[in-house]
MARBA-203936 format. One record per residue (C-alpha): residue number from 1; x negated, y negated, z negated. Coordinates in Angstrom, 2 decimals. Layout:
BEGIN
<pos: NUM	east: X	north: Y	up: Z>
...
***
This chain:
BEGIN
<pos: 1	east: 0.00	north: 0.00	up: 0.00>
<pos: 2	east: -1.10	north: -3.56	up: 0.72>
<pos: 3	east: 0.16	north: -6.79	up: -0.89>
<pos: 4	east: 0.45	north: -9.97	up: 1.17>
<pos: 5	east: 1.13	north: -13.42	up: -0.33>
<pos: 6	east: 1.49	north: -17.00	up: 0.90>
<pos: 7	east: 2.44	north: -20.40	up: -0.48>
<pos: 8	east: 1.38	north: -22.67	up: -3.35>
<pos: 9	east: -1.97	north: -21.53	up: -4.78>
<pos: 10	east: -3.30	north: -24.50	up: -6.77>
<pos: 11	east: -3.70	north: -22.37	up: -9.90>
<pos: 12	east: -5.16	north: -19.33	up: -8.09>
<pos: 13	east: -1.89	north: -17.50	up: -8.74>
<pos: 14	east: -1.94	north: -15.90	up: -5.28>
<pos: 15	east: -5.62	north: -15.57	up: -4.49>
<pos: 16	east: -8.72	north: -16.20	up: -6.60>
<pos: 17	east: -11.65	north: -17.27	up: -4.47>
<pos: 18	east: -13.78	north: -20.03	up: -5.96>
<pos: 19	east: -15.91	north: -20.36	up: -2.82>
<pos: 20	east: -13.03	north: -20.73	up: -0.38>
<pos: 21	east: -10.14	north: -21.93	up: -2.53>
<pos: 22	east: -6.95	north: -23.12	up: -0.82>
<pos: 23	east: -4.23	north: -24.95	up: -2.75>
<pos: 24	east: -1.79	north: -23.72	up: -0.11>
<pos: 25	east: -1.93	north: -20.47	up: 1.86>
<pos: 26	east: 0.14	north: -20.98	up: 4.99>
<pos: 27	east: -0.25	north: -17.50	up: 6.51>
<pos: 28	east: 0.53	north: -14.27	up: 4.70>
<pos: 29	east: -2.81	north: -13.04	up: 3.40>
<pos: 30	east: -3.72	north: -9.58	up: 2.12>
<pos: 31	east: -4.79	north: -9.97	up: -1.49>
<pos: 32	east: -4.63	north: -6.45	up: -2.90>
<pos: 33	east: -4.66	north: -2.81	up: -1.84>
<pos: 34	east: -3.53	north: -0.01	up: -4.14>
<pos: 35	east: -1.54	north: 3.25	up: -4.06>
<pos: 36	east: 1.30	north: 1.47	up: -5.93>
<pos: 37	east: 2.02	north: -2.27	up: -5.85>
<pos: 38	east: 4.75	north: -4.57	up: -7.10>
<pos: 39	east: 5.14	north: -8.26	up: -7.94>
<pos: 40	east: 6.99	north: -8.40	up: -11.24>
<pos: 41	east: 6.99	north: -12.14	up: -11.79>
<pos: 42	east: 6.10	north: -15.06	up: -9.48>
<pos: 43	east: 6.18	north: -18.45	up: -11.21>
<pos: 44	east: 4.96	north: -21.83	up: -9.99>
<pos: 45	east: 1.57	north: -21.46	up: -11.72>
<pos: 46	east: 1.11	north: -17.71	up: -12.27>
<pos: 47	east: 2.03	north: -14.24	up: -11.09>
<pos: 48	east: 2.18	north: -10.81	up: -12.71>
<pos: 49	east: 1.34	north: -7.98	up: -10.33>
<pos: 50	east: 1.41	north: -4.25	up: -10.99>
<pos: 51	east: -1.39	north: -2.34	up: -9.30>
<pos: 52	east: -1.24	north: 1.42	up: -9.74>
<pos: 53	east: 0.28	north: 1.22	up: -13.22>
<pos: 54	east: -1.81	north: -1.73	up: -14.46>
<pos: 55	east: -0.48	north: -5.26	up: -14.99>
<pos: 56	east: -2.60	north: -8.09	up: -13.59>
<pos: 57	east: -2.06	north: -11.74	up: -14.53>
<pos: 58	east: -3.17	north: -14.21	up: -11.87>
<pos: 59	east: -3.06	north: -17.98	up: -12.22>
<pos: 60	east: -2.90	north: -20.41	up: -15.11>
<pos: 61	east: -3.73	north: -19.24	up: -18.64>
<pos: 62	east: -4.98	north: -21.37	up: -21.56>
<pos: 63	east: -8.25	north: -19.43	up: -21.52>
<pos: 64	east: -8.94	north: -19.69	up: -17.79>
<pos: 65	east: -7.82	north: -18.94	up: -14.24>
<pos: 66	east: -9.56	north: -15.62	up: -13.56>
<pos: 67	east: -7.37	north: -12.58	up: -12.84>
<pos: 68	east: -6.92	north: -10.66	up: -16.11>
<pos: 69	east: -5.41	north: -7.32	up: -17.09>
<pos: 70	east: -2.46	north: -7.39	up: -19.49>
<pos: 71	east: -2.31	north: -4.79	up: -22.25>
<pos: 72	east: 1.03	north: -3.52	up: -23.50>
<pos: 73	east: 3.64	north: -0.82	up: -22.86>
<pos: 74	east: 3.10	north: 1.54	up: -19.91>
<pos: 75	east: 4.36	north: 0.06	up: -16.66>
<pos: 76	east: 6.84	north: 2.92	up: -16.28>
<pos: 77	east: 8.63	north: 1.61	up: -19.39>
<pos: 78	east: 8.89	north: -1.99	up: -18.15>
<pos: 79	east: 12.18	north: -3.15	up: -16.70>
<pos: 80	east: 11.38	north: -6.81	up: -16.05>
<pos: 81	east: 8.74	north: -9.48	up: -16.62>
<pos: 82	east: 9.89	north: -13.07	up: -17.03>
<pos: 83	east: 8.70	north: -16.63	up: -17.61>
<pos: 84	east: 9.44	north: -20.29	up: -17.02>
<pos: 85	east: 7.61	north: -23.44	up: -15.95>
<pos: 86	east: 5.18	north: -22.99	up: -18.86>
<pos: 87	east: 4.08	north: -19.58	up: -17.60>
<pos: 88	east: 4.66	north: -15.91	up: -18.42>
<pos: 89	east: 6.77	north: -15.43	up: -21.55>
<pos: 90	east: 7.38	north: -11.71	up: -21.95>
<pos: 91	east: 8.64	north: -8.36	up: -20.74>
<pos: 92	east: 11.71	north: -6.22	up: -21.30>
<pos: 93	east: 11.47	north: -2.44	up: -21.51>
<pos: 94	east: 13.92	north: 0.13	up: -20.17>
<pos: 95	east: 14.75	north: 0.89	up: -23.80>
<pos: 96	east: 15.96	north: -2.65	up: -24.40>
<pos: 97	east: 12.94	north: -3.77	up: -26.44>
<pos: 98	east: 11.63	north: -7.31	up: -26.02>
<pos: 99	east: 7.86	north: -7.91	up: -25.78>
<pos: 100	east: 6.29	north: -11.38	up: -25.89>
<pos: 101	east: 3.28	north: -12.46	up: -23.88>
<pos: 102	east: 0.18	north: -13.50	up: -25.84>
<pos: 103	east: -2.61	north: -15.08	up: -23.83>
<pos: 104	east: -5.47	north: -13.96	up: -26.06>
<pos: 105	east: -7.00	north: -17.44	up: -25.87>
<pos: 106	east: -7.73	north: -17.51	up: -29.60>
<pos: 107	east: -10.67	north: -15.11	up: -29.41>
<pos: 108	east: -8.60	north: -12.02	up: -30.17>
<pos: 109	east: -9.17	north: -10.32	up: -26.85>
<pos: 110	east: -7.33	north: -10.49	up: -23.56>
<pos: 111	east: -3.66	north: -11.12	up: -22.85>
<pos: 112	east: -1.08	north: -8.57	up: -23.97>
<pos: 113	east: 2.61	north: -7.92	up: -24.43>
<pos: 114	east: 3.45	north: -7.59	up: -28.14>
<pos: 115	east: 6.73	north: -6.24	up: -29.47>
<pos: 116	east: 9.04	north: -8.94	up: -30.80>
<pos: 117	east: 10.86	north: -8.32	up: -34.07>
<pos: 118	east: 14.16	north: -10.12	up: -34.36>
<pos: 119	east: 15.24	north: -11.44	up: -37.79>
<pos: 120	east: 16.80	north: -8.70	up: -39.93>
<pos: 121	east: 20.03	north: -10.69	up: -40.22>
<pos: 122	east: 20.32	north: -11.21	up: -36.46>
<pos: 123	east: 23.28	north: -9.78	up: -34.60>
<pos: 124	east: 20.91	north: -7.73	up: -32.43>
<pos: 125	east: 19.44	north: -5.92	up: -35.46>
<pos: 126	east: 22.69	north: -5.75	up: -37.45>
<pos: 127	east: 24.61	north: -4.24	up: -34.54>
<pos: 128	east: 21.74	north: -2.09	up: -33.27>
<pos: 129	east: 21.92	north: -3.66	up: -29.81>
<pos: 130	east: 19.60	north: -3.14	up: -26.88>
<pos: 131	east: 18.95	north: -5.93	up: -24.40>
<pos: 132	east: 19.77	north: -4.54	up: -20.98>
<pos: 133	east: 18.88	north: -7.71	up: -19.05>
<pos: 134	east: 17.30	north: -11.11	up: -19.69>
<pos: 135	east: 17.09	north: -14.12	up: -17.38>
<pos: 136	east: 15.87	north: -17.70	up: -17.84>
<pos: 137	east: 17.30	north: -20.51	up: -15.71>
<pos: 138	east: 15.21	north: -23.45	up: -14.54>
<pos: 139	east: 17.06	north: -25.72	up: -16.99>
<pos: 140	east: 15.76	north: -23.57	up: -19.87>
<pos: 141	east: 19.03	north: -21.79	up: -20.62>
<pos: 142	east: 18.69	north: -18.08	up: -21.38>
<pos: 143	east: 21.14	north: -15.27	up: -20.69>
<pos: 144	east: 21.00	north: -11.74	up: -22.06>
<pos: 145	east: 23.24	north: -8.74	up: -21.50>
<pos: 146	east: 23.57	north: -6.31	up: -24.40>
<pos: 147	east: 25.05	north: -2.85	up: -24.54>
<pos: 148	east: 26.11	north: -1.31	up: -27.86>
<pos: 149	east: 25.44	north: 2.23	up: -26.60>
<pos: 150	east: 22.01	north: 1.67	up: -25.07>
<pos: 151	east: 19.86	north: 1.84	up: -28.22>
<pos: 152	east: 21.66	north: 4.97	up: -29.45>
<pos: 153	east: 21.22	north: 6.56	up: -26.03>
<pos: 154	east: 17.51	north: 5.77	up: -25.86>
<pos: 155	east: 16.83	north: 6.90	up: -29.41>
<pos: 156	east: 18.21	north: 10.33	up: -28.52>
<pos: 157	east: 15.21	north: 10.93	up: -26.26>
<pos: 158	east: 17.36	north: 11.39	up: -23.14>
<pos: 159	east: 16.24	north: 8.26	up: -21.34>
<pos: 160	east: 15.91	north: 8.90	up: -17.60>
<pos: 161	east: 12.79	north: 7.54	up: -15.93>
<pos: 162	east: 13.39	north: 4.52	up: -13.72>
<pos: 163	east: 10.30	north: 5.46	up: -11.77>
<pos: 164	east: 12.03	north: 8.64	up: -10.65>
<pos: 165	east: 14.23	north: 7.78	up: -7.69>
<pos: 166	east: 16.39	north: 10.84	up: -8.39>
<pos: 167	east: 17.25	north: 9.64	up: -11.90>
<pos: 168	east: 20.23	north: 7.45	up: -12.69>
<pos: 169	east: 19.36	north: 4.28	up: -14.69>
<pos: 170	east: 20.66	north: 4.31	up: -18.25>
<pos: 171	east: 23.21	north: 1.54	up: -17.71>
<pos: 172	east: 25.24	north: 3.88	up: -15.50>
<pos: 173	east: 25.63	north: 6.31	up: -18.40>
<pos: 174	east: 27.63	north: 3.82	up: -20.47>
<pos: 175	east: 31.01	north: 5.33	up: -21.42>
<pos: 176	east: 34.24	north: 3.40	up: -20.79>
<pos: 177	east: 34.23	north: 2.28	up: -24.45>
<pos: 178	east: 30.77	north: 0.68	up: -24.23>
<pos: 179	east: 30.60	north: -2.85	up: -25.57>
<pos: 180	east: 28.97	north: -4.90	up: -22.83>
<pos: 181	east: 28.41	north: -8.52	up: -23.77>
<pos: 182	east: 26.76	north: -11.50	up: -22.10>
<pos: 183	east: 25.23	north: -14.06	up: -24.47>
<pos: 184	east: 23.98	north: -17.50	up: -23.51>
<pos: 185	east: 21.36	north: -19.44	up: -25.49>
<pos: 186	east: 20.19	north: -23.02	up: -25.11>
<pos: 187	east: 16.52	north: -21.97	up: -24.98>
<pos: 188	east: 14.16	north: -19.00	up: -25.24>
<pos: 189	east: 13.21	north: -20.06	up: -28.77>
<pos: 190	east: 16.89	north: -20.02	up: -29.74>
<pos: 191	east: 17.11	north: -16.42	up: -28.56>
<pos: 192	east: 13.98	north: -15.34	up: -30.44>
<pos: 193	east: 15.27	north: -16.79	up: -33.69>
<pos: 194	east: 18.79	north: -15.53	up: -32.91>
<pos: 195	east: 20.48	north: -18.88	up: -33.36>
<pos: 196	east: 24.21	north: -18.79	up: -32.54>
<pos: 197	east: 24.84	north: -18.22	up: -28.85>
<pos: 198	east: 26.29	north: -21.17	up: -26.95>
<pos: 199	east: 28.75	north: -18.74	up: -25.32>
<pos: 200	east: 29.58	north: -15.03	up: -25.32>
<pos: 201	east: 31.44	north: -13.17	up: -22.58>
<pos: 202	east: 32.67	north: -9.59	up: -22.30>
<pos: 203	east: 32.48	north: -7.66	up: -19.04>
<pos: 204	east: 33.92	north: -4.27	up: -18.12>
<pos: 205	east: 31.18	north: -2.92	up: -15.86>
<pos: 206	east: 27.45	north: -2.60	up: -16.66>
<pos: 207	east: 25.01	north: -4.76	up: -14.72>
<pos: 208	east: 22.37	north: -3.40	up: -12.39>
<pos: 209	east: 20.52	north: -6.73	up: -12.37>
<pos: 210	east: 20.79	north: -10.23	up: -13.82>
<pos: 211	east: 19.03	north: -13.19	up: -12.18>
<pos: 212	east: 18.72	north: -16.90	up: -12.94>
<pos: 213	east: 18.52	north: -19.88	up: -10.59>
<pos: 214	east: 18.33	north: -23.61	up: -11.34>
<pos: 215	east: 21.43	north: -23.89	up: -13.52>
<pos: 216	east: 23.34	north: -20.63	up: -12.95>
<pos: 217	east: 23.18	north: -16.87	up: -13.41>
<pos: 218	east: 24.04	north: -14.09	up: -10.96>
<pos: 219	east: 24.70	north: -10.46	up: -11.84>
<pos: 220	east: 25.13	north: -7.32	up: -9.76>
<pos: 221	east: 27.41	north: -4.72	up: -11.32>
<pos: 222	east: 27.23	north: -0.94	up: -11.12>
<pos: 223	east: 30.31	north: -1.12	up: -8.89>
<pos: 224	east: 28.42	north: -3.35	up: -6.40>
<pos: 225	east: 30.24	north: -6.61	up: -7.26>
<pos: 226	east: 28.50	north: -9.97	up: -7.56>
<pos: 227	east: 29.30	north: -12.07	up: -10.64>
<pos: 228	east: 28.24	north: -15.72	up: -10.98>
<pos: 229	east: 28.48	north: -18.16	up: -13.88>
<pos: 230	east: 26.78	north: -21.27	up: -15.22>
<pos: 231	east: 26.88	north: -25.04	up: -14.95>
<pos: 232	east: 30.05	north: -26.61	up: -13.47>
<pos: 233	east: 27.87	north: -29.46	up: -12.15>
<pos: 234	east: 26.65	north: -27.35	up: -9.23>
<pos: 235	east: 29.65	north: -25.20	up: -8.19>
<pos: 236	east: 28.24	north: -24.55	up: -4.71>
<pos: 237	east: 25.50	north: -22.46	up: -6.34>
<pos: 238	east: 28.18	north: -20.12	up: -7.69>
<pos: 239	east: 29.39	north: -19.06	up: -4.25>
<pos: 240	east: 32.98	north: -19.68	up: -5.40>
<pos: 241	east: 35.32	north: -22.52	up: -6.28>
<pos: 242	east: 35.86	north: -22.62	up: -10.08>
<pos: 243	east: 39.46	north: -22.63	up: -11.27>
<pos: 244	east: 41.19	north: -22.78	up: -14.65>
<pos: 245	east: 41.45	north: -18.99	up: -14.83>
<pos: 246	east: 38.00	north: -18.40	up: -13.28>
<pos: 247	east: 35.90	north: -21.19	up: -14.73>
<pos: 248	east: 32.31	north: -21.93	up: -13.75>
<pos: 249	east: 30.91	north: -20.85	up: -17.11>
<pos: 250	east: 32.63	north: -17.42	up: -17.10>
<pos: 251	east: 31.23	north: -14.39	up: -15.22>
<pos: 252	east: 33.56	north: -14.02	up: -12.22>
<pos: 253	east: 33.30	north: -12.16	up: -8.93>
<pos: 254	east: 32.68	north: -14.07	up: -5.69>
<pos: 255	east: 35.98	north: -13.80	up: -3.78>
<pos: 256	east: 34.31	north: -13.91	up: -0.35>
<pos: 257	east: 32.39	north: -10.73	up: -1.21>
<pos: 258	east: 35.44	north: -8.91	up: -2.56>
<pos: 259	east: 35.55	north: -5.36	up: -1.22>
<pos: 260	east: 32.04	north: -5.59	up: 0.22>
<pos: 261	east: 29.66	north: -3.28	up: -1.67>
<pos: 262	east: 26.43	north: -5.18	up: -2.41>
<pos: 263	east: 23.11	north: -3.41	up: -2.99>
<pos: 264	east: 20.71	north: -6.32	up: -3.61>
<pos: 265	east: 20.92	north: -9.92	up: -4.87>
<pos: 266	east: 18.34	north: -12.71	up: -4.95>
<pos: 267	east: 18.51	north: -16.29	up: -6.21>
<pos: 268	east: 16.30	north: -19.35	up: -6.49>
<pos: 269	east: 16.82	north: -23.08	up: -6.90>
<pos: 270	east: 20.42	north: -23.70	up: -5.84>
<pos: 271	east: 20.62	north: -20.81	up: -3.34>
<pos: 272	east: 22.02	north: -17.30	up: -3.73>
<pos: 273	east: 21.76	north: -14.29	up: -1.42>
<pos: 274	east: 23.18	north: -10.79	up: -1.21>
<pos: 275	east: 22.50	north: -7.78	up: 1.01>
<pos: 276	east: 25.36	north: -5.33	up: 1.47>
<pos: 277	east: 25.25	north: -1.56	up: 1.66>
<pos: 278	east: 26.10	north: -2.04	up: 5.35>
<pos: 279	east: 22.89	north: -4.12	up: 5.77>
<pos: 280	east: 24.54	north: -7.51	up: 6.19>
<pos: 281	east: 23.08	north: -10.69	up: 4.68>
<pos: 282	east: 25.17	north: -13.30	up: 2.87>
<pos: 283	east: 24.01	north: -16.73	up: 1.68>
<pos: 284	east: 25.58	north: -19.46	up: -0.42>
<pos: 285	east: 24.63	north: -22.60	up: -2.33>
<pos: 286	east: 22.39	north: -25.53	up: -1.60>
<pos: 287	east: 21.96	north: -28.79	up: -3.47>
<pos: 288	east: 24.22	north: -31.76	up: -2.90>
<pos: 289	east: 22.30	north: -34.72	up: -1.52>
<pos: 290	east: 19.59	north: -32.68	up: 0.18>
<pos: 291	east: 18.39	north: -34.35	up: 3.35>
<pos: 292	east: 17.53	north: -31.05	up: 5.02>
<pos: 293	east: 19.56	north: -27.88	up: 4.95>
<pos: 294	east: 19.25	north: -24.40	up: 6.42>
<pos: 295	east: 21.77	north: -23.74	up: 9.17>
<pos: 296	east: 22.42	north: -20.34	up: 7.57>
<pos: 297	east: 23.98	north: -22.00	up: 4.50>
<pos: 298	east: 27.63	north: -23.09	up: 4.35>
<pos: 299	east: 28.15	north: -26.81	up: 4.87>
<pos: 300	east: 28.83	north: -28.59	up: 1.58>
<pos: 301	east: 31.74	north: -30.45	up: 3.16>
<pos: 302	east: 33.47	north: -27.26	up: 4.38>
<pos: 303	east: 35.83	north: -24.94	up: 2.50>
<pos: 304	east: 33.48	north: -22.04	up: 3.21>
<pos: 305	east: 31.57	north: -21.04	up: 0.06>
<pos: 306	east: 29.62	north: -18.02	up: 1.42>
<pos: 307	east: 28.33	north: -17.38	up: 4.91>
<pos: 308	east: 27.65	north: -14.11	up: 6.72>
<pos: 309	east: 24.23	north: -14.64	up: 8.29>
<pos: 310	east: 23.16	north: -13.47	up: 11.73>
<pos: 311	east: 19.42	north: -13.22	up: 12.40>
<pos: 312	east: 18.26	north: -12.83	up: 15.99>
<pos: 313	east: 21.65	north: -11.69	up: 17.22>
<pos: 314	east: 22.59	north: -9.57	up: 14.24>
<pos: 315	east: 19.64	north: -7.51	up: 12.98>
<pos: 316	east: 20.26	north: -5.13	up: 10.08>
<pos: 317	east: 18.88	north: -6.60	up: 6.83>
<pos: 318	east: 17.60	north: -4.39	up: 3.99>
<pos: 319	east: 15.96	north: -6.89	up: 1.61>
<pos: 320	east: 15.95	north: -10.60	up: 0.82>
<pos: 321	east: 14.01	north: -13.04	up: -1.34>
<pos: 322	east: 14.92	north: -16.58	up: -2.40>
<pos: 323	east: 12.54	north: -19.27	up: -3.64>
<pos: 324	east: 13.15	north: -22.81	up: -4.82>
<pos: 325	east: 14.26	north: -23.84	up: -1.32>
<pos: 326	east: 13.37	north: -21.04	up: 1.08>
<pos: 327	east: 14.60	north: -17.57	up: 2.03>
<pos: 328	east: 12.81	north: -14.59	up: 3.56>
<pos: 329	east: 14.56	north: -11.49	up: 4.87>
<pos: 330	east: 13.42	north: -7.99	up: 5.83>
<pos: 331	east: 15.01	north: -6.12	up: 8.73>
<pos: 332	east: 15.56	north: -2.38	up: 8.86>
<pos: 333	east: 12.75	north: -2.12	up: 11.41>
<pos: 334	east: 10.29	north: -3.88	up: 9.09>
<pos: 335	east: 10.38	north: -7.39	up: 10.57>
<pos: 336	east: 10.06	north: -10.45	up: 8.33>
<pos: 337	east: 12.09	north: -13.60	up: 9.00>
<pos: 338	east: 12.02	north: -16.88	up: 7.09>
<pos: 339	east: 13.88	north: -20.19	up: 6.81>
<pos: 340	east: 13.98	north: -23.29	up: 4.65>
<pos: 341	east: 11.31	north: -25.25	up: 2.82>
<pos: 342	east: 7.81	north: -24.43	up: 4.04>
<pos: 343	east: 5.83	north: -27.49	up: 2.97>
<pos: 344	east: 3.68	north: -25.42	up: 0.61>
<pos: 345	east: 3.13	north: -22.71	up: 3.23>
<pos: 346	east: 5.68	north: -20.42	up: 1.57>
<pos: 347	east: 7.25	north: -19.35	up: 4.89>
<pos: 348	east: 3.99	north: -17.79	up: 6.05>
<pos: 349	east: 4.24	north: -19.23	up: 9.55>
<pos: 350	east: 0.98	north: -21.16	up: 9.45>
<pos: 351	east: 2.88	north: -24.47	up: 9.35>
<pos: 352	east: 3.79	north: -26.79	up: 6.48>
<pos: 353	east: 7.27	north: -27.80	up: 7.51>
<pos: 354	east: 10.96	north: -27.20	up: 6.90>
<pos: 355	east: 12.62	north: -24.64	up: 9.17>
<pos: 356	east: 16.36	north: -25.09	up: 9.61>
<pos: 357	east: 16.62	north: -21.91	up: 11.70>
<pos: 358	east: 15.19	north: -18.43	up: 11.15>
<pos: 359	east: 11.65	north: -17.84	up: 12.42>
<pos: 360	east: 9.91	north: -14.49	up: 12.85>
<pos: 361	east: 6.79	north: -14.16	up: 10.71>
<pos: 362	east: 3.92	north: -12.27	up: 12.28>
<pos: 363	east: 0.47	north: -11.27	up: 11.14>
<pos: 364	east: -2.35	north: -8.76	up: 10.89>
<pos: 365	east: -0.22	north: -6.09	up: 9.21>
<pos: 366	east: 1.86	north: -5.49	up: 12.34>
<pos: 367	east: 0.76	north: -2.34	up: 14.10>
<pos: 368	east: -1.07	north: -1.21	up: 10.97>
<pos: 369	east: 1.87	north: -0.77	up: 8.61>
<pos: 370	east: 5.53	north: -1.47	up: 7.84>
<pos: 371	east: 6.86	north: -3.98	up: 5.34>
<pos: 372	east: 8.87	north: -2.04	up: 2.75>
<pos: 373	east: 9.73	north: -4.72	up: 0.19>
<pos: 374	east: 9.53	north: -8.48	up: -0.32>
<pos: 375	east: 10.39	north: -11.33	up: -2.61>
<pos: 376	east: 9.85	north: -15.00	up: -3.42>
<pos: 377	east: 8.44	north: -17.05	up: -6.23>
<pos: 378	east: 9.24	north: -20.71	up: -6.76>
<pos: 379	east: 6.94	north: -21.91	up: -3.95>
<pos: 380	east: 5.55	north: -18.65	up: -2.62>
<pos: 381	east: 6.52	north: -15.46	up: -0.82>
<pos: 382	east: 5.19	north: -11.91	up: -0.90>
<pos: 383	east: 5.71	north: -8.52	up: 0.66>
<pos: 384	east: 4.34	north: -5.00	up: 0.36>
<pos: 385	east: 3.17	north: -3.06	up: 3.42>
<pos: 386	east: 3.16	north: 0.72	up: 3.63>
<pos: 387	east: 0.17	north: 1.52	up: 5.84>
<pos: 388	east: 1.44	north: 5.05	up: 6.44>
<pos: 389	east: 4.17	north: 3.77	up: 8.77>
<pos: 390	east: 4.34	north: 1.04	up: 11.41>
<pos: 391	east: 6.82	north: -1.65	up: 12.36>
<pos: 392	east: 9.18	north: -1.10	up: 15.29>
<pos: 393	east: 9.30	north: -3.99	up: 17.76>
<pos: 394	east: 12.47	north: -6.12	up: 17.62>
***
């Protein structure tokens, strides 16, 4: 496997080369080769990359900019790695345990993930809850999803391995009586100290994933529905028109996607995206007052809240990534297409400019391997190439 990255690199978060440092990488560049690769977290100043079971922190740290290994739980036990504008904050395990990131800048060794212990009188400890998902919005607000059955299930020793593609993730084992709650906190510190949640919502179906954008949250349920909720100040980012019965701050399904089974979601800035089981791409959102806007997004003045996107005449889409103002998509044949803000080189086209229409991204990997997964950071993009297969021409 090979990892390619492009975009904002002022803190060496994409590539560390003191002799030939570029603040912006405008073409996708191979930065790592390993039997197993994944980008767990891509922030504006740092990234966390897994290379063959080892976590690597690249970018800004109080103790320096050199790439550094992160000690902590085995990678097979990690469900997500998260952070905010200040950098990497922590990791969540498949067992619902929260680990905090410690930089090791005080002379106590290198960076590591250390288990966080909630106050004994906290609702998480008192109710024996596991955190199934955690997401931090750009405005600092934090959302967690808890499941009353998860900790009991994991403590029984029957936890299926998420690294085994034949296993079913634990959230699908939740019985109909499972207590699934969504809690919102004003900040990450408020969560750690278990201050009263600013809001609590109950949902009927477990979440497969929970993501945060600028001021909103998006969840994908086990029944392939997309739920959105958050600030009423940016309703276009919800992909739906809030009503009295389906308010902006309550988790509600996007009506446009009703009946369409969704397999993947991605969000960033004020944009949301979804890829259906039938390999169709849907986009919504955008920020009011923006001078430039992707043609693939619904017009803010129209009644349309979500748009079915056609790339190059209707190519099948299998993956999508969303940054602060750009989107990249992966076709079934392994082609990469991009649109939106590219002024930091995050589109990988070699240009620093905004692209209103989709452009095909090409590079050295073509003919040598096939792109099998991709994603976006705030001002960057990445994808993983399987060198055992090659891309089919489109």
